[in-house]
MMTF fields as JSON, N, C-alpha, C and O atoms, coordinates in Angstrom:
{
  "mmtfVersion": "1.0.0",
  "mmtfProducer": "UNKNOWN",
  "numBonds": 287,
  "numAtoms": 288,
  "numGroups": 72,
  "numChains": 1,
  "numModels": 1,
  "chainsPerModel": [1],
  "groupsPerChain": [72],
  "chainIdList": ["A"],
  "bondAtomList": [4, 2, 8, 6, 12, 10, 16, 14, 20, 18, 24, 22, 28, 26, 32, 30, 36, 34, 40, 38, 44, 42, 48, 46, 52, 50, 56, 54, 60, 58, 64, 62, 68, 66, 72, 70, 76, 74, 80, 78, 84, 82, 88, 86, 92, 90, 96, 94, 100, 98, 104, 102, 108, 106, 112, 110, 116, 114, 120, 118, 124, 122, 128, 126, 132, 130, 136, 134, 140, 138, 144, 142, 148, 146, 152, 150, 156, 154, 160, 158, 164, 162, 168, 166, 172, 170, 176, 174, 180, 178, 184, 182, 188, 186, 192, 190, 196, 194, 200, 198, 204, 202, 208, 206, 212, 210, 216, 214, 220, 218, 224, 222, 228, 226, 232, 230, 236, 234, 240, 238, 244, 242, 248, 246, 252, 250, 256, 254, 260, 258, 264, 262, 268, 266, 272, 270, 276, 274, 280, 278, 284, 282],
  "bondOrderList": [1, 1, 1, 1, 1, 1, 1, 1, 1, 1, 1, 1, 1, 1, 1, 1, 1, 1, 1, 1, 1, 1, 1, 1, 1, 1, 1, 1, 1, 1, 1, 1, 1, 1, 1, 1, 1, 1, 1, 1, 1, 1, 1, 1, 1, 1, 1, 1, 1, 1, 1, 1, 1, 1, 1, 1, 1, 1, 1, 1, 1, 1, 1, 1, 1, 1, 1, 1, 1, 1, 1],
  "groupList": [{"groupName": "MET", "atomNameList": ["N", "CA", "C", "O"], "elementList": ["N", "C", "C", "O"], "formalChargeList": [0, 0, 0, 0], "bondAtomList": [1, 0, 2, 1, 3, 2], "bondOrderList": [1, 1, 2], "singleLetterCode": "M", "chemCompType": "L-PEPTIDE LINKING"}, {"groupName": "THR", "atomNameList": ["N", "CA", "C", "O"], "elementList": ["N", "C", "C", "O"], "formalChargeList": [0, 0, 0, 0], "bondAtomList": [1, 0, 2, 1, 3, 2], "bondOrderList": [1, 1, 2], "singleLetterCode": "T", "chemCompType": "L-PEPTIDE LINKING"}, {"groupName": "SER", "atomNameList": ["N", "CA", "C", "O"], "elementList": ["N", "C", "C", "O"], "formalChargeList": [0, 0, 0, 0], "bondAtomList": [1, 0, 2, 1, 3, 2], "bondOrderList": [1, 1, 2], "singleLetterCode": "S", "chemCompType": "L-PEPTIDE LINKING"}, {"groupName": "ALA", "atomNameList": ["N", "CA", "C", "O"], "elementList": ["N", "C", "C", "O"], "formalChargeList": [0, 0, 0, 0], "bondAtomList": [1, 0, 2, 1, 3, 2], "bondOrderList": [1, 1, 2], "singleLetterCode": "A", "chemCompType": "L-PEPTIDE LINKING"}, {"groupName": "LEU", "atomNameList": ["N", "CA", "C", "O"], "elementList": ["N", "C", "C", "O"], "formalChargeList": [0, 0, 0, 0], "bondAtomList": [1, 0, 2, 1, 3, 2], "bondOrderList": [1, 1, 2], "singleLetterCode": "L", "chemCompType": "L-PEPTIDE LINKING"}, {"groupName": "VAL", "atomNameList": ["N", "CA", "C", "O"], "elementList": ["N", "C", "C", "O"], "formalChargeList": [0, 0, 0, 0], "bondAtomList": [1, 0, 2, 1, 3, 2], "bondOrderList": [1, 1, 2], "singleLetterCode": "V", "chemCompType": "L-PEPTIDE LINKING"}, {"groupName": "TYR", "atomNameList": ["N", "CA", "C", "O"], "elementList": ["N", "C", "C", "O"], "formalChargeList": [0, 0, 0, 0], "bondAtomList": [1, 0, 2, 1, 3, 2], "bondOrderList": [1, 1, 2], "singleLetterCode": "Y", "chemCompType": "L-PEPTIDE LINKING"}, {"groupName": "ILE", "atomNameList": ["N", "CA", "C", "O"], "elementList": ["N", "C", "C", "O"], "formalChargeList": [0, 0, 0, 0], "bondAtomList": [1, 0, 2, 1, 3, 2], "bondOrderList": [1, 1, 2], "singleLetterCode": "I", "chemCompType": "L-PEPTIDE LINKING"}, {"groupName": "ASP", "atomNameList": ["N", "CA", "C", "O"], "elementList": ["N", "C", "C", "O"], "formalChargeList": [0, 0, 0, 0], "bondAtomList": [1, 0, 2, 1, 3, 2], "bondOrderList": [1, 1, 2], "singleLetterCode": "D", "chemCompType": "L-PEPTIDE LINKING"}, {"groupName": "CYS", "atomNameList": ["N", "CA", "C", "O"], "elementList": ["N", "C", "C", "O"], "formalChargeList": [0, 0, 0, 0], "bondAtomList": [1, 0, 2, 1, 3, 2], "bondOrderList": [1, 1, 2], "singleLetterCode": "C", "chemCompType": "L-PEPTIDE LINKING"}, {"groupName": "ARG", "atomNameList": ["N", "CA", "C", "O"], "elementList": ["N", "C", "C", "O"], "formalChargeList": [0, 0, 0, 0], "bondAtomList": [1, 0, 2, 1, 3, 2], "bondOrderList": [1, 1, 2], "singleLetterCode": "R", "chemCompType": "L-PEPTIDE LINKING"}, {"groupName": "PRO", "atomNameList": ["N", "CA", "C", "O"], "elementList": ["N", "C", "C", "O"], "formalChargeList": [0, 0, 0, 0], "bondAtomList": [1, 0, 2, 1, 3, 2], "bondOrderList": [1, 1, 2], "singleLetterCode": "P", "chemCompType": "L-PEPTIDE LINKING"}, {"groupName": "LYS", "atomNameList": ["N", "CA", "C", "O"], "elementList": ["N", "C", "C", "O"], "formalChargeList": [0, 0, 0, 0], "bondAtomList": [1, 0, 2, 1, 3, 2], "bondOrderList": [1, 1, 2], "singleLetterCode": "K", "chemCompType": "L-PEPTIDE LINKING"}, {"groupName": "GLY", "atomNameList": ["N", "CA", "C", "O"], "elementList": ["N", "C", "C", "O"], "formalChargeList": [0, 0, 0, 0], "bondAtomList": [1, 0, 2, 1, 3, 2], "bondOrderList": [1, 1, 2], "singleLetterCode": "G", "chemCompType": "PEPTIDE LINKING"}, {"groupName": "TRP", "atomNameList": ["N", "CA", "C", "O"], "elementList": ["N", "C", "C", "O"], "formalChargeList": [0, 0, 0, 0], "bondAtomList": [1, 0, 2, 1, 3, 2], "bondOrderList": [1, 1, 2], "singleLetterCode": "W", "chemCompType": "L-PEPTIDE LINKING"}, {"groupName": "PHE", "atomNameList": ["N", "CA", "C", "O"], "elementList": ["N", "C", "C", "O"], "formalChargeList": [0, 0, 0, 0], "bondAtomList": [1, 0, 2, 1, 3, 2], "bondOrderList": [1, 1, 2], "singleLetterCode": "F", "chemCompType": "L-PEPTIDE LINKING"}, {"groupName": "ASN", "atomNameList": ["N", "CA", "C", "O"], "elementList": ["N", "C", "C", "O"], "formalChargeList": [0, 0, 0, 0], "bondAtomList": [1, 0, 2, 1, 3, 2], "bondOrderList": [1, 1, 2], "singleLetterCode": "N", "chemCompType": "L-PEPTIDE LINKING"}, {"groupName": "GLU", "atomNameList": ["N", "CA", "C", "O"], "elementList": ["N", "C", "C", "O"], "formalChargeList": [0, 0, 0, 0], "bondAtomList": [1, 0, 2, 1, 3, 2], "bondOrderList": [1, 1, 2], "singleLetterCode": "E", "chemCompType": "L-PEPTIDE LINKING"}],
  "groupTypeList": [0, 1, 2, 3, 4, 5, 6, 3, 7, 6, 4, 0, 5, 3, 3, 4, 6, 5, 6, 3, 4, 5, 8, 9, 7, 10, 1, 11, 5, 11, 10, 7, 10, 0, 4, 11, 12, 1, 13, 14, 4, 7, 7, 0, 5, 4, 15, 11, 7, 4, 13, 3, 7, 3, 14, 10, 16, 4, 13, 12, 9, 2, 3, 2, 3, 17, 8, 10, 0, 3, 3, 3],
  "groupIdList": [1, 2, 3, 4, 5, 6, 7, 8, 9, 10, 11, 12, 13, 14, 15, 16, 17, 18, 19, 20, 21, 22, 23, 24, 25, 26, 27, 28, 29, 30, 31, 32, 33, 34, 35, 36, 37, 38, 39, 40, 41, 42, 43, 44, 45, 46, 47, 48, 49, 50, 51, 52, 53, 54, 55, 56, 57, 58, 59, 60, 61, 62, 63, 64, 65, 66, 67, 68, 69, 70, 71, 72],
  "secStructList": [7, 2, 2, 2, 2, 2, 2, 2, 2, 2, 2, 2, 2, 2, 2, 2, 2, 2, 2, 2, 2, 2, 2, 2, 2, 2, 1, 7, 4, 4, 4, 5, 7, 1, 1, 7, 2, 2, 2, 2, 2, 2, 2, 2, 2, 2, 1, 2, 2, 2, 2, 2, 2, 2, 0, 0, 0, 0, 0, 5, 7, 7, 2, 2, 2, 2, 2, 2, 2, 2, 2, 7],
  "xCoordList": [-12.456, -11.474, -12.123, -11.594, -13.256, -13.912, -14.412, -14.31, -14.946, -15.461, -14.332, -14.545, -13.149, -12.01, -11.64, -11.295, -11.71, -11.415, -12.464, -12.127, -13.709, -14.789, -14.607, -14.761, -14.28, -14.048, -12.843, -12.851, -11.819, -10.65, -11.014, -10.53, -11.853, -12.279, -13.124, -12.939, -14.054, -14.848, -13.967, -14.211, -12.959, -12.045, -11.27, -11.075, -10.826, -10.103, -11.009, -10.582, -12.251, -13.198, -13.5, -13.551, -13.697, -13.967, -12.767, -12.936, -11.567, -10.36, -10.231, -9.87, -10.515, -10.471, -11.482, -11.174, -12.678, -13.734, -13.361, -13.513, -12.884, -12.495, -11.311, -11.279, -10.339, -9.188, -9.64, -9.183, -10.536, -10.983, -11.751, -11.562, -12.607, -13.348, -12.415, -12.533, -11.497, -10.566, -9.661, -9.383, -9.202, -8.322, -9.049, -8.464, -10.301, -11.08, -11.286, -11.159, -11.597, -11.823, -10.545, -10.601, -9.407, -8.148, -7.422, -6.471, -7.845, -7.174, -7.505, -8.676, -6.486, -6.763, -7.525, -7.352, -8.344, -9.213, -8.437, -8.923, -7.267, -6.584, -6.144, -5.892, -6.047, -5.613, -6.776, -6.545, -8.008, -9.171, -9.557, -9.617, -9.822, -10.183, -11.637, -12.23, -12.19, -13.46, -14.711, -15.664, -14.769, -15.948, -15.51, -14.356, -16.404, -16.07, -16.004, -16.489, -15.406, -15.218, -16.547, -16.63, -17.58, -18.871, -19.452, -20.116, -19.205, -19.655, -18.996, -19.655, -17.692, -16.984, -17.48, -17.627, -17.741, -18.237, -19.62, -19.9, -20.48, -21.815, -21.711, -22.416, -20.843, -20.653, -20.151, -20.603, -19.223, -18.681, -19.71, -19.671, -20.623, -21.661, -22.712, -23.174, -23.091, -24.113, -23.594, -24.316, -22.354, -21.743, -20.39, -19.355, -20.379, -19.149, -17.951, -16.876, -18.105, -16.954, -16.558, -15.39, -17.508, -17.198, -16.739, -15.845, -17.354, -16.944, -15.527, -14.776, -15.152, -13.783, -12.771, -11.7, -13.101, -12.193, -12.109, -11.023, -13.231, -13.219, -12.412, -11.65, -12.572, -11.787, -10.297, -9.498, -9.934, -8.521, -7.933, -6.784, -8.724, -8.19, -8.444, -7.636, -9.542, -9.914, -9.987, -9.871, -10.174, -10.526, -9.399, -9.612, -8.209, -7.139, -5.93, -5.515, -5.37, -4.119, -3.009, -2.969, -2.123, -0.998, 0.001, 0.009, 0.817, 1.807, 2.816, 3.28, 3.159, 4.114, 3.524, 4.242, 2.24, 1.592, 1.569, 1.752, 1.347, 1.352, 2.756, 2.9, 3.78, 5.15, 5.489, 6.181, 4.989, 5.237, 4.566, 5.127, 3.368, 2.657, 3.402, 3.482, 3.942, 4.665, 5.975, 6.41, 6.61, 7.881, 7.702, 8.624, 6.545, 6.318, 6.096, 5.893],
  "yCoordList": [-21.782, -20.811, -19.441, -18.418, -19.432, -18.168, -17.479, -16.258, -18.246, -17.626, -16.998, -15.983, -17.579, -16.998, -15.65, -14.713, -15.556, -14.292, -13.236, -12.073, -13.633, -12.699, -12.199, -11.005, -13.097, -12.685, -11.754, -10.825, -11.994, -11.118, -9.717, -8.724, -9.635, -8.325, -7.609, -6.412, -8.323, -7.724, -7.22, -6.15, -7.983, -7.588, -6.327, -5.453, -6.224, -5.027, -3.797, -2.713, -3.96, -2.843, -2.4, -1.204, -3.356, -3.021, -2.321, -1.375, -2.777, -2.141, -0.709, 0.187, -0.482, 0.876, 1.774, 2.922, 1.266, 2.04, 2.403, 3.554, 1.444, 1.705, 2.671, 3.583, 2.466, 3.374, 4.81, 5.743, 4.988, 6.33, 6.989, 8.176, 6.238, 6.807, 7.244, 8.357, 6.376, 6.699, 7.853, 8.744, 7.84, 8.908, 10.246, 11.268, 10.254, 11.497, 12.016, 13.215, 11.14, 11.563, 12.12, 13.084, 11.533, 11.928, 13.077, 13.628, 13.443, 14.501, 15.867, 16.167, 16.706, 18.055, 18.889, 18.705, 19.779, 20.576, 21.371, 21.455, 21.958, 22.716, 21.871, 22.424, 20.566, 19.707, 19.173, 18.442, 19.513, 19.0, 19.978, 21.186, 19.442, 20.276, 20.062, 19.032, 21.01, 20.982, 20.948, 21.659, 20.177, 20.073, 20.088, 19.778, 20.441, 20.274, 18.783, 17.931, 18.494, 17.108, 16.359, 15.199, 17.006, 16.326, 16.007, 14.985, 16.867, 16.602, 15.363, 14.534, 15.238, 14.041, 12.789, 11.744, 12.884, 11.714, 11.297, 10.105, 12.268, 11.951, 11.285, 10.313, 11.8, 11.196, 9.76, 8.874, 9.533, 8.184, 7.219, 6.026, 7.711, 6.828, 6.521, 5.385, 7.513, 7.302, 6.523, 5.706, 6.775, 6.128, 5.542, 6.162, 4.374, 3.871, 3.758, 4.267, 3.121, 2.898, 4.196, 4.585, 4.86, 6.116, 7.201, 7.986, 7.243, 8.231, 8.017, 8.977, 6.768, 6.472, 6.815, 7.348, 6.515, 6.851, 8.363, 8.897, 9.055, 10.518, 11.147, 12.085, 10.637, 11.169, 10.979, 11.889, 9.801, 9.497, 10.417, 10.845, 10.723, 11.496, 12.99, 13.775, 13.411, 14.82, 15.48, 16.702, 14.712, 15.294, 15.829, 16.735, 15.3, 15.661, 16.166, 15.577, 17.275, 17.764, 16.811, 16.331, 16.544, 15.681, 16.432, 17.663, 15.706, 16.321, 17.128, 18.171, 16.659, 17.391, 18.732, 19.729, 18.761, 20.017, 20.971, 22.176, 20.445, 21.28, 21.849, 23.01, 21.032, 21.506, 22.599, 23.565, 22.431, 23.459, 24.777, 25.849, 24.695, 25.912, 26.613, 27.841, 25.846, 26.431, 27.055, 28.055, 26.484, 27.005, 28.273, 29.084, 28.457, 29.61, 30.88, 31.927],
  "zCoordList": [-15.222, -15.698, -15.923, -15.489, -16.597, -16.909, -15.641, -15.517, -14.71, -13.491, -12.672, -12.008, -12.71, -11.998, -12.604, -11.883, -13.913, -14.587, -14.242, -14.019, -14.199, -13.853, -12.425, -12.164, -11.498, -10.116, -10.004, -9.197, -10.8, -10.781, -11.273, -10.729, -12.286, -12.796, -11.75, -11.527, -11.102, -10.033, -8.896, -8.339, -8.563, -7.489, -7.855, -7.01, -9.105, -9.536, -9.532, -9.136, -9.969, -9.975, -8.544, -8.258, -7.659, -6.255, -5.622, -4.853, -5.938, -5.395, -5.91, -5.146, -7.177, -7.736, -7.038, -6.719, -6.8, -6.161, -4.724, -4.314, -3.974, -2.578, -2.533, -1.708, -3.426, -3.481, -3.755, -3.094, -4.725, -5.086, -3.94, -3.673, -3.269, -2.144, -1.019, -0.507, -0.639, 0.445, 0.035, 0.839, -1.208, -1.681, -1.697, -1.339, -2.104, -2.111, -0.696, -0.449, 0.215, 1.601, 2.223, 2.987, 1.909, 2.536, 1.833, 2.387, 0.639, -0.114, 0.474, 0.708, 0.718, 1.226, 0.185, -1.02, 0.659, -0.214, -1.28, -2.408, -0.996, -2.056, -3.254, -4.325, -3.105, -4.212, -5.044, -6.007, -4.704, -5.431, -6.524, -6.297, -7.729, -8.867, -9.263, -8.944, -9.936, -10.657, -9.781, -10.098, -8.709, -7.856, -6.4, -6.104, -5.488, -4.072, -3.716, -4.461, -2.59, -2.172, -2.079, -2.484, -1.551, -1.446, -2.828, -3.003, -3.79, -5.155, -5.732, -6.36, -5.515, -5.99, -5.295, -5.927, -3.994, -3.272, -3.765, -3.892, -4.043, -4.562, -5.926, -6.199, -6.779, -8.099, -7.968, -8.693, -7.05, -6.883, -6.302, -6.605, -5.478, -4.934, -6.005, -6.102, -6.804, -7.825, -9.036, -9.607, -9.422, -10.588, -10.171, -10.417, -9.551, -8.929, -9.873, -9.553, -10.997, -11.874, -12.57, -12.535, -13.195, -13.889, -12.92, -13.237, -11.734, -10.738, -10.26, -10.087, -10.044, -9.611, -10.695, -10.401, -11.937, -13.041, -13.209, -13.433, -13.104, -13.219, -12.091, -12.323, -10.865, -9.75, -10.012, -9.788, -10.483, -10.727, -11.792, -11.681, -12.831, -13.952, -13.857, -14.354, -13.236, -13.257, -11.886, -11.792, -10.833, -9.553, -8.71, -7.904, -8.869, -7.957, -8.724, -9.722, -8.237, -8.807, -8.406, -7.273, -9.323, -8.986, -8.11, -8.082, -7.417, -6.533, -7.337, -6.877, -8.528, -9.341, -9.8, -9.873, -10.106, -10.495, -9.315, -9.488, -8.117, -6.922, -6.677, -6.293, -6.9, -6.733, -7.748, -7.426, -8.983, -9.999, -9.627, -9.853, -9.057, -8.648, -7.512, -7.49, -6.578, -5.453, -5.907, -5.337, -6.921, -7.4, -8.229, -8.317, -8.83, -9.714, -8.974, -9.59]
}
Protein backbone atom coordinates (compact mmCIF):
# COMPACT_ATOMS: atom_id res chain seq x y z
CA UNK A 1 0.00 0.00 0.00
CA UNK A 2 2.70 2.48 0.98
CA UNK A 3 4.85 1.78 -2.07
CA UNK A 4 1.87 2.46 -4.35
CA UNK A 5 1.44 5.86 -2.72
CA UNK A 6 5.14 6.64 -3.12
CA UNK A 7 5.01 5.70 -6.80
CA UNK A 8 1.94 7.88 -7.28
CA UNK A 9 3.76 10.86 -5.74
CA UNK A 10 6.80 10.24 -7.98
CA UNK A 11 4.52 10.06 -10.99
CA UNK A 12 2.84 13.37 -10.11
CA UNK A 13 6.20 15.09 -9.61
CA UNK A 14 7.49 13.74 -12.92
CA UNK A 15 4.32 14.87 -14.70
CA UNK A 16 4.67 18.38 -13.23
CA UNK A 17 8.31 18.53 -14.34
CA UNK A 18 7.61 17.38 -17.90
CA UNK A 19 4.60 19.71 -18.15
CA UNK A 20 6.69 22.70 -17.02
CA UNK A 21 9.53 21.95 -19.43
CA UNK A 22 7.23 21.52 -22.42
CA UNK A 23 5.17 24.56 -21.44
CA UNK A 24 8.29 26.72 -21.12
CA UNK A 25 9.61 25.60 -24.49
CA UNK A 26 6.28 26.23 -26.23
CA UNK A 27 5.44 29.58 -24.58
CA UNK A 28 5.97 32.62 -26.83
CA UNK A 29 8.62 35.04 -25.60
CA UNK A 30 6.22 37.99 -24.95
CA UNK A 31 4.34 35.91 -22.35
CA UNK A 32 7.44 35.06 -20.28
CA UNK A 33 8.14 37.10 -17.15
CA UNK A 34 11.16 37.78 -14.96
CA UNK A 35 13.83 35.74 -16.86
CA UNK A 36 14.58 34.83 -20.46
CA UNK A 37 13.42 31.42 -21.63
CA UNK A 38 16.90 29.92 -21.36
CA UNK A 39 17.13 31.13 -17.76
CA UNK A 40 13.90 29.35 -16.88
CA UNK A 41 15.07 26.18 -18.59
CA UNK A 42 18.37 26.23 -16.69
CA UNK A 43 16.54 26.71 -13.40
CA UNK A 44 14.22 23.81 -14.19
CA UNK A 45 17.13 21.51 -15.08
CA UNK A 46 19.14 22.42 -11.96
CA UNK A 47 16.18 22.46 -9.54
CA UNK A 48 13.48 20.24 -11.07
CA UNK A 49 10.69 20.50 -8.49
CA UNK A 50 11.26 24.09 -7.36
CA UNK A 51 11.94 25.22 -10.92
CA UNK A 52 8.71 23.71 -12.20
CA UNK A 53 6.71 25.29 -9.38
CA UNK A 54 8.41 28.66 -9.93
CA UNK A 55 7.71 28.49 -13.67
CA UNK A 56 4.06 27.69 -13.00
CA UNK A 57 3.63 30.55 -10.53
CA UNK A 58 6.08 33.24 -11.67
CA UNK A 59 7.35 32.53 -15.16
CA UNK A 60 4.40 32.93 -17.47
CA UNK A 61 1.78 35.62 -17.82
CA UNK A 62 -1.69 34.17 -17.77
CA UNK A 63 -3.89 34.50 -20.83
CA UNK A 64 -6.34 36.66 -18.93
CA UNK A 65 -3.55 39.10 -17.98
CA UNK A 66 -2.50 39.23 -21.63
CA UNK A 67 -6.10 39.96 -22.65
CA UNK A 68 -6.30 42.76 -20.08
CA UNK A 69 -3.10 44.31 -21.44
CA UNK A 70 -4.43 44.18 -25.01
CA UNK A 71 -7.73 45.77 -23.98
CA UNK A 72 -6.06 48.66 -22.13
